[in-house]
C-alpha positions, 0 to 999 in steps of 0.5 A: 545390256544397254543400247550400244552407244559406242557404235553410234559415235562418230570419230571426226577426221581431226581425231583420226589425224591426232591418232596418226600423228601420235603414231608417226611422231612417236616413232620419230621422237626417240632422239629426244627421249631417254626412254625405251618406248614402243610407238607402234600405236598411239600408246607405248610403255613409259620409263624415264623421260627427258626432252630436247626442248627442256634439256640442259643444266637447268632441267630436273626430272618430273616423273621420279620413275613413278609413271609406267603408263601407256600414253603416246611417246611424244607426250612422254618426252614432254613430261619434265620440269626445269629447276626454274619452274620450282620456287627459288628464294628471291631474297638473294637475287637482284630484284625490282620491287613494284608497289602497285599502290603507287607504281613507279618506273624503274629498270625494266618497268614502264608505267602509264596511268594504271598500266604497269609494263615489264619489258626485260628479263628479271625478278619483279616483286609486286605488292600493294593494290592496283585498282582497275589496272593491268600488269603487262609482261612484254619482254624479249622472246628469250626472256624469263620474267618472274613475278613474285606476288607479295600480298598483291591485289590486282583488279581490272574492269576492262581486260585481263589484270595480268597479261603475259604478252611476250616472253620465253616464260613467265613464272609466278611465285607465291612466297610463304605466308602471303595471299594475293588476289587477281580479279577481272570483270570482262574479257579484254582484247589486244588487237584481234586477240581475246584475253580470255582469262584473268591471268593470260599468257601467250608464252609458257607460264609456271606457278610455284611457292607456298603462298596463296593466289585467289583468282576471281575470273568473272569474265571467262577463264581463270588462268590460261597459257597458250603454251604450257601451264605448269604448277609446282606449288602454291595454293590456288583458289580459282572461281571462273565464269568458264574454265579454271585452268587452261594450257593450250599446249599442256597443263602439268602439275607437280605439287601444290593445292588447286581449288577450282569452281568453274561454270565450264571445265575445271582443267583443260588442254586444247591443242590437237598436235601429237605432242600437245593437248595433254594434262599431267598430274604428278603430285599435289592436290586438285579439287574441282567442282565444274558444271561441265567436264572436270578435266579435259584433254584434246589428246591424253591425260596421265595421273601418276601421283597426288590427289584428284577430287572432281565433281562434274555436272552436279554429280551422279544425280545431277543428270537423271538417267532412265532405262531405254524403252527396248533394252534397258540402257541409260537415257538422259532426261535433260534436253541439252545434250551439247554439254559434256559433264564427265569427270576426266576425259581424254581424246586419245589415252587416259592413264592412271598409274598412281595417286588417288582419284575421286570422281562424282559426275553426271556423265562418265566418271573416267572417259577416253575416246580411245584407250584407258589403262589403270596400273596403280593408284586408288580410284573411287567414282560415282557416275550418272552413266559409266564408271570407266568408259573407253571407246576402244580398249580398257585395261586394268593392270593394278590399283584399286577401283571402286565404282560406287554408283553407275549405269554401267560400271566398266565399258569398252570394246575390249575390256581386260582385267589383269590385276588390281582390286575392283568393286563395281555397283551398277544399275545396268551391266556391271562390266560391258564389252560392246561397240565393235564395228565387227557386229554379227547382227541380231543375236550373233557374236561381235568382235568385242571381248571381256577377259579376266586374267587376274585380280579381284573383281566384285560386281553388283549389277541390276542388269547383266553382271559380266556382259560381252557382245562377243567373247567372255573369258575368265582365265584367272583371278577371283570373281564375285558377281551378284547379278540381276533379280529379274529374269530379263538379264543374267549373271553372265551374258555374252553373244560369243563363246563363254569360257572359264579356264581358271580362277575362282568364280562365284555368281548369284542371280536370277535363273531366267537368262542363265548362261553357263560356260561352254564345254571348251572351258579348261576348268569345271563349273557347277550351276545349281538352283538355289534361293536366297535373300539379300544379305545371305552368306553363300558358301560352297564346300567340297565333299571333305567339308572344306570351303572352296569359295564364299561371299555375302549376296547383296541381292535376292537370288535363285541360282548359284554358279561357281568354278574353282580349280579344285572342282573334280569330276565325280565329286559332290559339291554343296551350296550352303546359305547362312550355314544351311544346306541349300543345294548339291551337285556332282561334277559330271564334266566341264559344266554340271547342273543347271544350264540355260538357253543363254541370252536374248542376243545382241539385238539389232545393230549390236544394241544389247543382249537384254530380253524383256523381263520374263522373256526367252530365258527358261530354267533347264534341268535342276531348275525351279523355273518361274520368276525369282523374288523381285527386290525394290532396286539395288540393295548393295551398301555403297 
């Protein structure tokens, strides 16, 4: 178990205000939603969504009933798109055509040198090349302005090439088989305001269509809206000196393909109000390569559909992690700790209810400063630190999660597995419940909980397999754990009560820090000394010869612990390794066979339950003592 980073994190007053606002405003927002939501906390169950802001004949529902997540109800109420956010055939509309190569004034269009200013609502079709110039939208507060980019090229060396100064909404449409390009050089200004993106909007901004838009943001961000940024179509190729897409109120994506290469963050939403500062991806494809975070939200992130691929900070090997000198936790060898390189990060809630998410990150792959819920979709991550990390609660209801590489696979104060298929590979602990402020002190249980109620969980950990600084409870599901080869860790470890009340459990690992369930458990467990090597098949059979559970061990082991509903007192159970009988034990009660002294304890300040190699753990009855064969690292196929 690595040092408890959770307990040292300082939540700012600003974050506390966000969470309080999510609760209070969520309770008051029911008049603007058609969903049945619970706002008793910062999270609530999602059903259907609408909002008074976006209501009317022009509205279309964005969610398609595919969410079922647990983000704040106020944010739920804003996850909708109007019909005008989607592409509309403009050939039947009254349009104003602007040849940027030789722009001329027209109704709603003013021209001054190389600056083209649009002053009225309407649809404007831009084509040609504007060299070292600017397109400004300065219309009325209630005006919608649509820019149709037909193979347009706009470059500017002094400011933002496209600047939406004033309008209700600006819509950028990309017609089929067109390719347009926007390129800037420096960050411009308008009075005291910095125009921090190549396409900069002070109003709502939508992008739609099937054509291509290339954004070369050499100064700062690619596309920024100081309100909501919505993407419902098109192919966006963004290269930015800082962030790729920024929607200060929100970034919402329903369809399209976005490729981002960013020296900063890929997608960001920055406002901290209860109903703002969120990122929603409900379709399309997002490919991000970012030097900092892939996706960052000041409040919440929800992914309900689509495909999201993120590489952050150079990937899992971009920032080397090493063990802590005392207890084996992750330490960064870099000197600059100010830059965040997480895959997807949310301040309040991170929910994945569908879609496909692939992350390769130097820091945590999925991270929430409060809660995280996975209730669907497919997630594959590689992390230089934690695979999935929540400062408070992490709940997995359904979906498929593969942590191919991590320091610790899943980590939170309260970690609950209710369903899904989870496969974790970790150089330290596989699953870790740690960080509670209720800390019992050295070797004493905290308030942390690790609970498995269902699903299929496979863990390959070089540290503790399942580790809790408080209680460890298995009530159901199927759990396979390949624990450590060293005696300084255990297949199962906790500072509180360890109970197995149901499910199918098979653990292989070292013997020195052996931890078995308490007799308060409602299901019988057997632990035996049994030696095997990486790649061996471990099979447990009853007296009738039927197989109760089996698995292939990815690492060497000297102990096998198993529990199933079929283990009956008075019956004898045999462990086979590659088909050869290796150990047998008669069930004599709730816990039979080898027992251990347990873990080294929680450590000072709840810093971890990891003893030095060859530490205090010893093998008790039916054990062979000593130190098991030491493998040269994690040999799991990942």
